[in-house]
C-alpha positions as CSV (number, residue, x, y, z in Angstrom):
1,X,-21.2,-14.8,-52.4
2,X,-21.7,-18.4,-51.5
3,X,-20.8,-20.1,-48.3
4,X,-17.2,-21.2,-48.1
5,X,-16.7,-24.1,-50.4
6,X,-14.9,-27.4,-50.0
7,X,-11.5,-27.3,-48.5
8,X,-9.9,-28.1,-51.9
9,X,-11.1,-24.7,-53.2
10,X,-12.9,-26.2,-56.2
11,X,-16.0,-24.1,-55.7
12,X,-19.1,-23.8,-53.4
13,X,-20.0,-26.9,-51.5
14,X,-23.5,-28.0,-50.9
15,X,-25.0,-26.3,-47.8
16,X,-24.6,-29.5,-45.7
17,X,-22.7,-32.3,-47.4
18,X,-23.6,-35.7,-46.0
19,X,-21.9,-39.1,-45.7
20,X,-23.7,-42.3,-46.9
21,X,-25.6,-42.5,-43.6
22,X,-27.0,-39.0,-44.0
23,X,-24.8,-37.3,-41.4
24,X,-23.4,-33.9,-42.4
25,X,-19.6,-33.9,-42.9
26,X,-16.8,-31.8,-44.4
27,X,-13.8,-33.1,-42.5
28,X,-11.3,-35.3,-44.3
29,X,-10.1,-38.4,-42.5
30,X,-6.4,-38.4,-41.7
31,X,-4.1,-41.4,-41.9
32,X,-4.7,-42.0,-38.1
33,X,-8.4,-42.0,-38.6
34,X,-8.9,-39.0,-36.3
35,X,-10.9,-36.9,-38.9
36,X,-8.8,-33.9,-37.8
37,X,-7.2,-33.1,-41.1
38,X,-5.6,-29.7,-41.3
39,X,-7.9,-27.2,-42.9
40,X,-7.2,-25.9,-46.3
41,X,-8.7,-22.5,-46.9
42,X,-11.5,-22.5,-49.5
43,X,-11.3,-19.9,-52.3
44,X,-14.7,-18.5,-51.3
45,X,-13.5,-17.8,-47.8
46,X,-10.3,-16.2,-49.0
47,X,-12.2,-14.0,-51.5
48,X,-14.8,-12.9,-49.0
49,X,-12.2,-11.7,-46.5
50,X,-10.0,-10.1,-49.3
51,X,-13.0,-8.1,-50.5
52,X,-13.7,-6.9,-47.0
53,X,-10.2,-5.6,-46.4
54,X,-9.6,-4.5,-50.0
55,X,-6.7,-6.7,-51.0
56,X,-5.9,-9.5,-53.4
57,X,-7.1,-12.9,-52.2
58,X,-3.7,-14.4,-52.9
59,X,-2.0,-11.8,-50.6
60,X,-3.5,-13.3,-47.4
61,X,-1.4,-16.0,-45.8
62,X,-3.5,-18.7,-44.2
63,X,-2.0,-18.0,-40.8
64,X,-2.0,-14.2,-41.1
65,X,-3.9,-12.3,-38.3
66,X,-6.8,-10.8,-40.2
67,X,-7.2,-8.0,-37.7
68,X,-3.6,-6.9,-38.3
69,X,-4.5,-6.9,-42.0
70,X,-7.3,-4.4,-41.4
71,X,-10.4,-6.6,-40.8
72,X,-12.4,-4.9,-38.0
73,X,-15.1,-6.3,-35.8
74,X,-17.9,-4.7,-37.9
75,X,-16.6,-6.3,-41.1
76,X,-16.2,-9.6,-39.3
77,X,-19.8,-9.4,-38.1
78,X,-21.0,-8.6,-41.7
79,X,-19.2,-11.8,-42.9
80,X,-20.8,-13.8,-40.0
81,X,-24.3,-12.5,-40.8
82,X,-23.8,-13.2,-44.5
83,X,-22.7,-16.8,-43.9
84,X,-25.5,-17.4,-41.4
85,X,-28.1,-16.2,-44.0
86,X,-26.6,-18.7,-46.3
87,X,-27.1,-21.5,-43.8
88,X,-23.7,-21.8,-42.2
89,X,-24.1,-21.3,-38.4
90,X,-20.7,-19.7,-37.7
91,X,-20.0,-18.0,-34.4
92,X,-18.6,-14.6,-34.2
93,X,-16.8,-15.3,-30.9
94,X,-15.0,-18.3,-32.5
95,X,-13.9,-16.2,-35.5
96,X,-12.7,-13.3,-33.3
97,X,-10.8,-15.6,-30.9
98,X,-8.5,-16.8,-33.7
99,X,-8.7,-14.4,-36.7
100,X,-6.8,-16.4,-39.4
101,X,-8.1,-18.1,-42.5
102,X,-6.8,-21.5,-41.3
103,X,-8.8,-21.2,-38.0
104,X,-11.9,-19.9,-39.7
105,X,-11.9,-22.8,-42.2
106,X,-11.6,-25.3,-39.3
107,X,-14.5,-23.6,-37.6
108,X,-16.6,-23.7,-40.8
109,X,-15.7,-27.4,-41.3
110,X,-16.7,-28.1,-37.6
111,X,-20.1,-26.3,-37.7
112,X,-21.0,-27.8,-41.1
113,X,-20.3,-31.3,-39.8
114,X,-22.3,-30.8,-36.6
115,X,-25.9,-32.0,-37.1
116,X,-28.5,-29.5,-36.0
117,X,-26.2,-27.0,-34.3
118,X,-27.7,-23.5,-33.8
119,X,-25.6,-20.4,-33.6
120,X,-25.3,-18.4,-30.5
């Protein structure tokens, strides 16, 4: 398992993609320049969650409540620990607060773009 890949789902992304100035980034820029493009769920994220709850990756809607689909707090913590070992400083409380693939992808994009952030 690799860390969740780029939002277009083409495969694993580098641990910390950078812009030309060397700043880490994964957010797309929107037409208004806000940089807050809606997250598209990566294939790696979808597959990791599907494996944890024993379902087909395509069966999980991006806005489906993962807890209602059977993802418990222990499974969620296992995923968090795996992603942290792979260098993505995700936060359990953020994932638990909004347990959907869309929300998780936004969280992954935000922590990957934040330079030097440590997990709590």
